[in-house]
C-alpha positions in Angstrom: -24.1 -16.2 -18.7 -25.9 -15.7 -22.0 -24.0 -14.8 -25.1 -25.5 -11.4 -25.1 -24.4 -10.8 -21.5 -20.9 -12.2 -22.2 -20.6 -9.8 -25.0 -21.6 -6.8 -22.9 -19.2 -7.9 -20.1 -16.4 -8.3 -22.6 -17.1 -4.9 -24.0 -17.0 -3.3 -20.5 -13.9 -5.2 -19.6 -12.0 -3.9 -22.7 -13.1 -0.4 -21.9 -11.8 -0.6 -18.3 -8.5 -2.1 -19.5 -8.0 0.7 -22.0 -8.8 3.3 -19.4 -6.3 1.7 -17.0 -3.6 1.5 -19.7 -4.1 5.2 -20.4 -3.9 6.1 -16.7 -0.7 4.0 -16.4 0.9 5.7 -19.3 0.0 9.2 -17.9 1.7 8.2 -14.6 4.7 6.7 -16.3 5.4 9.8 -18.4 4.6 12.4 -15.6 7.1 14.7 -13.8 5.7 13.1 -10.6 7.0 9.7 -11.7 10.4 11.1 -12.7 10.9 12.5 -9.2 9.4 9.5 -7.4 11.4 6.9 -9.3 14.6 8.9 -8.6 13.8 8.7 -4.9 13.2 5.0 -5.0 16.4 4.3 -7.0 18.4 6.4 -4.5 17.0 4.5 -1.5 17.5 1.1 -3.2 21.2 1.9 -3.9 21.3 -0.6 -6.8 19.7 -3.4 -4.8 16.6 -5.1 -6.1 13.0 -5.3 -4.9 12.0 -8.9 -4.2 8.3 -8.2 -4.2 5.5 -5.6 -4.0 2.7 -5.7 -1.4 -0.3 -3.4 -2.1 -3.3 -2.8 0.1 -6.1 -0.4 -0.4 -6.5 0.2 -4.2 -10.2 0.2 -4.0 -12.5 -0.4 -7.0 -10.2 0.7 -9.8 -12.7 -0.2 -12.5 -14.9 2.6 -11.2 -12.8 5.1 -9.4 -10.5 7.4 -11.4 -8.2 7.9 -8.3 -7.8 4.2 -8.0 -7.0 3.8 -11.7 -4.1 6.2 -11.3 -3.0 4.5 -8.1 -3.0 1.2 -9.9 -1.1 2.9 -12.7 1.6 3.8 -10.3 1.7 0.2 -8.9 2.2 -1.1 -12.5 4.8 1.5 -13.3 6.8 0.5 -10.2 6.4 -3.2 -11.1 7.5 -2.6 -14.7 10.3 -0.1 -14.0 12.0 -2.2 -11.3 11.1 -5.6 -13.0 9.4 -7.0 -9.9 7.9 -10.4 -10.6 6.1 -11.0 -7.4 3.3 -8.5 -6.8 0.6 -9.2 -4.2 -2.5 -7.0 -4.0 -5.6 -7.0 -1.7 -8.6 -4.9 -1.1 -11.8 -6.3 0.4 -13.8 -4.2 -2.1 -12.3 -5.9 -5.2 -14.9 -7.4 -7.5 -14.4 -10.7 -9.3 -13.8 -8.8 -12.5 -11.1 -6.7 -10.9 -9.4 -9.7 -9.4 -9.5 -11.4 -12.9 -7.9 -8.2 -14.4 -5.2 -8.2 -11.8 -4.3 -11.8 -12.6 -4.1 -10.8 -16.3 -1.6 -8.1 -15.6 0.6 -10.2 -13.4 -0.6 -9.3 -9.9 -1.6 -11.9 -7.4 -4.8 -11.0 -5.6 -4.6 -12.3 -2.1 -7.6 -14.5 -1.1 -7.7 -13.6 2.6 -8.2 -10.4 4.5 -5.0 -10.3 6.5 -6.0 -6.9 8.0 -2.4 -5.8 7.1 -0.8 -8.4 9.4 1.4 -10.0 6.7 5.0 -10.9 7.4 7.3 -9.2 5.0 10.2 -10.7 3.1 13.5 -8.7 2.8 13.3 -6.3 -0.2 9.5 -5.8 -0.1 8.1 -2.6 -1.4 4.9 -1.9 0.5 2.4 0.4 -1.3 -0.7 1.5 0.7 -2.3 4.5 -1.1 -4.4 6.5 1.4 -4.9 3.5 3.8 -5.9 4.2 7.4 -3.4 4.4 10.2 -4.8 1.3 11.8 -3.9 -0.8 8.8 -0.3 0.6 8.8 -0.2 -0.1 12.6 -1.1 -3.7 12.0 1.6 -4.1 9.4 4.2 -2.6 11.7 3.1 -4.9 14.6 3.4 -7.9 12.3 6.9 -6.9 11.3 8.2 -5.3 14.6 11.8 -6.3 14.0 14.7 -4.1 13.0 16.1 -6.7 10.5 12.8 -6.7 8.7 12.1 -3.0 8.7 15.5 -2.0 7.6 15.0 -4.1 4.5 11.7 -2.7 3.3 10.2 0.5 1.9 6.7 1.6 2.8 4.8 4.2 0.7 1.7 5.3 2.5 0.2 8.4 4.1 2.9 10.5 5.7 3.7 9.1 9.1 5.0 12.5 10.2 1.7 14.1 9.2 -0.3 11.4 10.9 1.6 11.7 14.1 1.6 15.5 14.3 -2.1 15.9 13.4 -3.4 13.2 15.8 -3.7 13.5 19.6 -1.3 11.2 21.5 -4.1 9.4 23.3 -5.6 8.5 19.9 -2.3 7.4 18.6 -1.5 5.3 21.6 -4.9 3.6 21.3 -5.2 3.1 17.5 -1.7 3.6 16.1 0.7 2.7 18.8 3.4 1.2 16.5 3.1 4.1 14.0 3.7 6.5 16.9 6.5 4.5 18.4 8.5 4.1 15.2 7.9 7.7 13.9 11.1 9.3 15.4 13.2 6.7 13.7 11.9 6.9 10.2 13.3 8.8 7.3 10.5 10.2 5.2 10.6 11.4 1.6 7.4 13.3 0.7 5.9 12.4 -2.7 6.2 15.5 -5.0 2.8 17.2 -5.1 3.0 17.8 -8.8 0.7 15.1 -10.3 -2.0 16.4 -12.7 -4.7 15.6 -10.1 -4.2 16.7 -6.5 -6.3 14.0 -4.8 -4.5 10.9 -6.1 -1.1 10.9 -4.4 -1.6 13.8 -1.9 -0.2 13.4 1.6 1.7 10.3 0.6 5.4 9.7 1.4 8.1 7.1 1.0 9.4 5.7 4.3 12.6 3.9 5.1 13.9 2.6 8.3 17.7 3.1 8.3 19.9 0.6 10.1 22.0 3.3 11.7 18.9 4.6 13.4 17.3 1.3 14.4 20.5 -0.3 15.7 20.7 2.4 18.4 17.5 1.2 19.9 17.6 -1.1 22.9 16.1 -4.6 22.7 13.2 -3.5 25.0 12.0 -1.2 22.2 11.4 -4.3 20.0 9.3 -6.2 22.5 6.0 -6.7 20.7 2.7 -6.6 22.5 -0.5 -8.5 21.9 -2.2 -8.3 18.5 -3.8 -4.8 18.0 -7.5 -4.7 18.7 -9.8 -1.8 17.9 -13.3 -0.8 19.1 -15.9 -1.5 16.4 -17.2 2.0 16.3 -13.6 3.3 15.7 -12.6 0.9 13.0 -11.1 2.6 9.9 -10.8 -0.6 7.8 -12.9 -3.6 6.8 -12.0 -6.5 9.1 -11.7 -10.2 8.3 -14.8 -10.9 10.3 -16.8 -8.4 8.3 -15.6 -10.0 5.1 -16.8 -13.3 6.3 -20.2 -11.9 7.1 -20.4 -10.3 3.6 -19.8 -13.7 2.0 -22.3 -15.6 4.2 
C-alpha cells in the first residue's frame, strides 16, 4: 500500500472509530441501557459473566444500526467487565476485524453456523439474527445444564413462534419451537432513540426450575440441522469457502 493510500485508510479508520465511540456513548447513557442493564443484573443475581459470544453484527463501519448494536456489545463488555468476547459475522471486512481486535474482541476465524458449544456463564448476543442460526445454537447446546447457565439476547422467541406456522418451525426452527414453552423472556424496552436497532429483541433465560421438570427424552438430540438452499436465512460455511476461493 502506498503512503498516500495508507494515509487515506488511516483517516477513514479514525473516522469510523470516532463514530463507533459516539454510538457506544449514546447507548451507554440511554434510558434503554438503564432498563436493559437492570434486567441483566437481576438475572445474573450477582454472578459473573464468563464470556460474550456475538453473531450477526454486520458491517459496523458502514451500517448505523450495526454501529449501535456494536455499541451495546461494548457497553455490556465494559459494564460487566467481561474479558473474553468472541464475535463473528461472515460479512466482516479485514478492517472491521482489525478494529475488533483493537477494542478487545476476538474475531472468530471460522463460520461455525452458530454451532458453538457454550461455556457456563456465556452471554449470547445475536442482534436480529435469523431463527435458523438460533436453532443451530440451541442444537449444539441441547443440554439443561448448559442452557440454565447462559443468557441469550436475540429476536423474541415468543414472537418468532407465534408468528410462524408450525410446519415451518418444525422444519427450520425445531429446537426454537421445542424450548419456547420453557423459556422466560424479558422484552427489551422499546425506548431507544431509533426504533430499528433493538426492536423485537428480548433477553431469554432458561430457569432450572422449569428445565428440571422435563424428562430425559426431551433432551435427546437429533442429527445436525440441515436446511434447503433456497430456504437458507444465513451464510453457510460452504458459501464462505466459495467466497474465499
